[in-house]
N, C-alpha and C positions, 0 to 999 in steps of 0.2 A: 503494500499499499504505499503511496507517495505521501510523504508528510508536507501537507500545504502549508507554507509560510508565506505565500505570495500575496502580496496587497498592492495592486497597481493603482495608482491615482490618476485618474483621467483629468490632468491639468490644462489640457489645450483650450478648452472652451473658456476658461477664466481670462484669456488674453483677448477673447472674441470681441467684446463690446466696449473697450476703452474709447471715450469719446473721440470720435473721428473729426469733428468740427473744431479746428484748431485756430479759430479767429483769423487774424491776418494772414496766417499760412494757407488758408484756403479761400480767402477774400475774393469775390468776382468783381473786377473793375471792368469787365467788358460789358458794359450795360447798355451800349448804343453800338450801331454799326459803324458809326464814326470812329470809335476806338479801335474797332476791329482793322479798319483800313489804315489807321495811324494812331497807335496807342498814346502818343506824347500830346495829349490834348488838354492837360491842365492850364496852360496858358492861352488856349483858344477860346473864341467867342462863338457860341452856337447852341442849339437848342440841347445838344448831349451835355452842354455844361451844367444842366441842372444837377448831375452827379459830379462831374470832373471839375468845374469851375462855376460855381453858383452864382458868384458875384458878378462874373463877366456876362451873365445872361442878361443883366440890366441894360447892356448896350445893344441888344437886338432892338429892332424897331418896334415902336407901339403895336399892341395888338396880341392876339392870341397865337401862340406857337406850339405845335403838337408834334411828337415823334413816336412812331409805333414800330416796334423792331421784333424780329424773331430770328432766332439763332438755333443752329443745330451743332451739338457739340458731342464729339466722339473721343474716347480716350482709352489708351491702354496702360495698365499698371503691371510690371514685371518684377519679380522678385526671384533671385537665385539663392535659395537656402541651403546651407550646409551644416553638418554636424558630425563630429568624431568624438569617440570615447578613448581618452588616452589610456585608461586601465585596461582597455581591451585591444590595445595595439598588438598587431600580429595574428588576430583572430578573425573570422568572418564577421563579427560584430563591431569591428572598429569603426566603419563607416556605414552604419545601418541604413541610411536612407537609399544607399546604393541597392539594397534589396527590393525597392519599389520604385524603379523609375529614375533614380538618381544616377550619377556618373560614378566612377571607381573611386573618385574622392569624397563621395557622399553628398554631393551638391545636386539639387533637384530645382527644376524651373517651375515656378507658379505663376500663372498669368491671369489677369482679370480684365474684364471690358467694361468700362463705364460710358454711359451715354446719357444725353438728354435730348430727346428727339425736338422738343419744342421749349425753347427758353425764351418767354416774352419780357419785354419791358416796355413801359410807356412814361414818356416825360411830357409835361405840359409847363407853359409859362405864359403869364398875361402881363403885359408891360404897360405901364402908363408913363407920363413924363418923368417922373422921379421914382415912383414906386413901382414895384413889381411883385408877382405872387407866383409861386411854383409848386409843383406836385410831381411825384414819380412813383412808379411802383415796379419792383424788379426782384429777380433772385439775386441778392447782394452776397451770397457766399454759399459754401457747401461743395460737396462733391458729386452731386447727381446720383445716379444709380450704378452701382458696380456688383457684378456677379464673379465670384470664383468657383467654377464648377468642379474642380478638383481640390478645393480648400485652400489651405496656406500652409507654410512651414511651420508656424506656431502650433497648428492642429496637429500636425503629423509627427513631430519630434517625440512627443511622447509616446505615441504608438510605435515609432521605430525602434524604441528600447525594449519591445515586447520580446522578440526572439531571444536577446541576451538575457532577459529576467527569466524567461522560460527555461533557457539552458541552465541557469544558476540554480534552478529548483529541480533539476534531473529530468526536464521535459525536453528532450534532444531530438535533434533531427540531422541528417546528413545534408539537407539541402535548406538552410535556414532562410526564411523569408516571411513577409508580413503583407497584408493588404488592408485597406480601409477605404470606405466611402464618406467622404466629406464634401460640405457644400456651406458657402457663405454668400449672402446676399446683404447688401447695404445700400441705403437711401439717406442722403442727407442734404436738405434745403435750408438756407435761411432767406426768408422773405422779408424786403424791406420796403416800407412805405414812408416816402419822405416828403415833409412840407416846410416851407420856408418863404421868407420875403427879402426883396432886395430894395435898397435905397441908393439913389445916384446922387452923390454928394455934390458932383460937379460934372462937367463933361467929360472929365478924365478920371474920375474916382467913384468907385461904388463898393457897397459892404452888403454882406449877406448874414442872416441869422435864420437858423431852423432846426429841426430835428428829424431823426428817422426813427420809426417804430420797427423793431425786429421781432420776428416770429421764427423760431427755430423747430423743425421737426426731423428727427432721425429715426429711422426704422432698421432693425437688424433681425435676420432670420439666419440660422445656421444649424448644422446637424453633423454628427460623427456617428456613422452607423457601420454595421458589419465589420468589426474589428476581428481579423482572421490571422492566423499564423500557420506556418507549415510545422506540422507534428508527425513524426514518423512517415514522412513522405506525402502527407495529405495537407491541403489547406483547410483548416478547421475554424468555423466560427467560434470565438472563444467564450461568447456567453452561452452558446448551447454546449460546448465541450465542458465547461466546469459545472454547467446544470447537470449534464449526464453524470459527471464525477459525483457531485453531491447526492443525486438520486441513488447511485450505485453504493456509495458509502453508507448512507441512510439505511438502504435495504439490509446491506450487511451487519450494520450496528443492530437493527431490529432482529436479525436471525441470531446472532450470538446472544442477544438479550433473551430471547425465548428459549434458547437452548440451556442458558444458565438458570432459567427458572425451572428446568425440568430435571436438573442435577442437584442431588443430595450431597455428594461429596463436597466439603468446604473448599478444598484446595482447587478441585476442578472447576467449581462453581466460580471462585474468585478469578480464576484464570479467563474463562469465558467472559465474565463482566468486564475484565480489563480491556479484552479485545473489543467487546462492544462498544465500550467507552471511546476507545481508540478510533474506531471507525465514525462514531458520531462527532467526534472532535475534526475529524479529516472532512466530513460532511459540512460542518459549520464553516470551515475555512475555504472549501470549494464554493460554498454558497456566497461567501463574502467576495471571493475572486470573481465569480460570475457577476455580481453586482456591479464591480468595477468596469466590466466589459460590456455594460448595458448600453443601448443606443443613448445618445446625449442630444437634447434639442434645445434651442432658444428662439424666442420670439418676444422681442422687446421694442417699444416704441418710446421715444424721449421728445418732450416738447419743452418750450421755454419762450419767454419773451422779455424784451427790454427797449428802453429808449436811450438815444445818445444825442446830445446837443452838437450842432455843426455851426462853425462861423467861417467866413470867407472875405476876402478882399480883392479887388481888381483894379489895376492902374493901367489907363489906356491913353497912348499917346498916337501919333500920326502912323508910324510904321512899327511900333512896339507895343506889345501888351503883356503885363506881367500879373500873375495872380498867385495867391496861396489859400489854402483850405485846411482847417483843422476839424477832425472829427475826435470827439472825446472817446474814451473807454467805455463801452457799454457794459456794466455789471448785471450779470443775469445768471440764473441757474436753469437746468434742465431737469424735468422730473420723469422717473420711470413709469410706464405703463405697461407692465410685464404680463403676459398672457402664459409663458412657459419659460421656466429656467432652470435648467439642471445644472448650472455653475453655482447656484446659491449666491451669487455676488450682485444680483440686479432685483433687489427686493421692491415690489410693486410700491410705489409712492415716494421712493427715495429721490431726494434732490441732490445734484451735484454742480459745482461751480462750472460754468462754460462762458467766461467773458469774450466779448468780441474787442479786440484791441484797438485803441486809438490809432489815427494816422495823421500825419502831416504832409501836405504835397506842396510843391512850388511848381511853377511852370512859366515859360515864356514862348511867345510866338514873334517872329520878325518878318516883315514883308521885305525881302531883297528886291523884288519887282512887284508891280501891282498884280501881277498873275502868279507869282511864286512866294510862298512862305514857307519858313522852317520853323520848327518846334523843338523844345527840349523841356524834360520834366524830371522831378526827383520824389519819390515816395518814401517815407519812413513810418514803419509800423511799430508801435509800443507792444510788442509780443510778450516781453517779459514782465510787462505790468498786468497782463491779462490772466486772471485765475483760471486754472485749469483742475480737473479732478487729480487728486494726489499731488498738487502742486507740481504738475507735469512741466510747467513753464519754466521751472528752475533748471531743468536739463538742457535749455538752450544757452549758447554762449553768447548770444547778443540778438539784436532785432533785425527784423527784415528791412532791407534797403532795395530800391528799384531805380534804374537808370533808363530814360526813354528819350527817343529822339525820332524825329520824322520830318516829312516835307508834304506840301500840297502843291499842285499845279493846276491852274484854271486852262484847260486845253482850249475851250472855247467859253462863250458865255453860259452855256448850258451843261458843260461836261468839265468836271473836276476829278483828277485822278490823285491818289495820295498813297504813302507807304511809310512804314516805320518799323522801329525795333524796339525791344525791351529786354533787359537784363536784371534778373531777380537774384538776389543773393540772401540766403537765410542763414540765421545764426544756429547752424546745427551742431557746432562743436565736433565732438567724437561720434555723434550719430545716435546717442543714448536716448534722445528723444523720439526717435523714429521706431515704428513697428510696421509689420506687414499690413496690418489693418489700417494704418493711418501714416501716410508718409508723403512728403514733398521733398526735391531736391532742387539745387540751384538750376536755373533755366535761363534760356534765351528764346525770345519770340520774334517772329517777324509777320507783319500784316500789310496787306495791300487791297486797294479796291477803288471804286468810283462813286461819285454822287452825280446823277444825271437829272436835269430838270425837265420833268415830263409835262407839265402844265405850268401856267403862270405862277401859281402859289404852291406848287407840289414838286418835291423832289424824291428821287428814288436812290437809295443806297444799296450796294451790294459789295461784300469783301469777304476775304478769306484770311484767317488767323492760325498760325502753325506754332507750336511750342515744343522745344526739344529739352529734355531734362538731363542734367548730369548725372552719371552713375555716383552713387554714394555706397561707400562699403561701411559695414559695421561689424565688428568682432567682440564677443563677450562670452561669459562663461555661465551655464545654469546647472542646477542640480535636479536631476530627474531620478526618483526612486532612491534617493540616497547616492546617486551616482554622478560625478562631475563630468560634464560633456562640454566641449567647446563648439560654440556656434558662429556661423557666419551669415551675414545677409548683404546682398547687393541689390540696391534699389534704383529703378529707372521708370519713366513714364514717357508718354507722348501725348499731344493734345491737338486735335484739329477742329476748327470752327469755320462754319459756314454761315453767313448771316445777311439777310435782306431785311430793309426797313423803308418807311415812308415819312417824310417830314411834311408838314402842312403849315402854312402860314395864313392867317385870317385876320 
């Protein structure tokens, strides 16, 4: 009879639902097609300035200005997760993820696809001689929808240790291996309703004051099912395997208990009772092991809301426009609405901090020629001042900075083409902040497009925006089942956006 001392702790799902909305790290600045075709819009004057340069909107002509925008966003997220067990070097269990699709070094590729088929936004401004009033509604942050049909490395590492743990308990095979079915789906959106007013101090200076109401909704679904391992040459579902073991041991315990009741000799009776007790203990241990390999599920929704003040200023001369904007940090919490949680970490109704960091932006636009304009902008996010669950913001080495530049050319009176680029640098430090469920890396983006006058007071915008993310490596040590393992992750992403919009002046 195998002495069961095995107690496998399925810890993968506890990494599952750490808040993925990381404030400025996922803030969406492309709320208008004008941004897509030239991201350096913080010093430009246009209806898109309701977000990027609200004070500058005061210099639009009197009347009502509207902008309707739709974007299609497609993103890939790729993680190369590795794992080695130093204490098992020289054995088949040293690089365990190689047993289930990983390379010989124990590195396995996990890829997720995120998409937002329709990302809408609306901006509106009503200008009078000195006063102006603005409103906008947009998705101001979040990561859209993302699905990892094969799970993630943080899911699989704990499962990958199973063959070695089975071997340590005398459950051996000549062809060690494992398999698991895992799935993760995440959806994260931050909706923003912004209201504000401008005042034109003089023909060259305007100011803005307003606020944005944020509503956050996150949803996570995931599962780890059918955990199996090769035992004696066959792939065995471990929940069923240990369930059968528990049933067999229980039956044997009952058999020897009955035999003991039929025996009058004290020595023989005690021997049979001892064997019966041993089998019952084995059954209890097998039942405990079975429980650890049960299918795991999570279904959690998180919501929260908050308000942040916004102020802006714009200085306007003949050929030069300079503007600045300050958004204050939005202090807010998100609350769990949990339907199913096998992790035990997402109790229904619990609140966790999820601040949206403040941002200061400055930008300038200069007309080289009447038909040709160049722009430059700078963004600084106060990420380290934004509270996150478990004070995760303290793992950042610094705040996010963005550098933007672009140009516009009026090809004709009715056609304007533009292009620009953006460089984003996060304060990621050694990468401790990053997880496979929530990550960003430094990136560079390029955008281009055109604005076409289709009617006297109607313009159409079309643009394409592409972002390429740097590769970011992370190395760390974890303890799984009291065994030290070395882990590596390499993170990268791609992002593609196609947008169309209509601007209307009334």
